[in-house]
C-alpha positions as CSV (number, residue, x, y, z in Angstrom):
1,M,34.5,61.3,11.8
2,A,31.9,58.5,12.3
3,Q,29.2,61.1,12.9
4,T,30.1,62.8,9.6
5,L,29.8,59.5,7.7
6,N,26.5,58.8,9.4
7,E,25.1,62.2,8.4
8,M,26.3,61.6,4.8
9,E,24.5,58.2,4.8
10,I,21.3,60.0,5.9
11,I,21.7,62.5,3.1
12,S,22.3,59.7,0.6
13,K,19.1,57.9,1.7
14,A,17.1,61.1,1.3
15,I,18.5,61.6,-2.2
16,Y,17.6,58.1,-3.3
17,S,14.2,58.3,-1.7
18,S,13.6,61.4,-3.6
19,Y,14.6,59.7,-6.8
20,D,12.2,56.9,-6.1
21,L,9.4,59.4,-5.5
22,L,10.1,61.3,-8.7
23,K,10.1,58.0,-10.7
24,K,6.5,57.5,-9.6
25,E,5.4,60.9,-10.9
26,E,3.7,60.9,-14.3
27,V,5.4,64.2,-15.3
28,L,9.0,64.2,-14.1
29,A,10.1,67.7,-13.2
30,E,13.5,68.1,-15.0
31,N,14.6,70.8,-12.6
32,A,14.0,68.5,-9.6
33,L,15.9,65.7,-11.3
34,A,18.8,68.0,-12.1
35,S,18.9,69.3,-8.5
36,L,18.9,65.7,-7.2
37,K,21.7,64.8,-9.5
38,E,23.7,67.8,-8.4
39,A,23.1,66.9,-4.7
40,E,24.2,63.3,-5.4
41,E,27.4,64.5,-7.1
42,S,28.2,66.9,-4.2
43,L,27.6,64.2,-1.7
44,N,29.9,61.9,-3.5
45,K,32.7,64.5,-3.5
46,A,32.2,65.2,0.2
47,I,32.4,61.5,0.9
48,E,35.6,61.2,-1.1
49,Y,37.1,64.2,0.7
50,V,36.3,62.8,4.2
51,L,37.6,59.3,3.3
52,S,40.7,60.8,1.7
53,N,41.5,62.8,4.9
54,R,40.8,59.7,7.0
55,R,43.4,57.7,5.0
56,T,45.9,60.6,5.4
57,E,45.4,60.7,9.1
58,R,45.9,56.9,9.4
59,T,49.2,57.0,7.4
60,S,50.6,60.0,9.3
């Protein structure tokens, strides 16, 4: 479980680093921004799923 959360943290850092790089671009690629937003939303759902299962395991 801890490894999964560590991997998600790495993905999260990569997403936010990409946001930072795109902000520096003079012409922001809308497709790239949309893809990053989708990745961020998917990551958040995955984190919620993992944490939800972790809570369920602790209460069982």
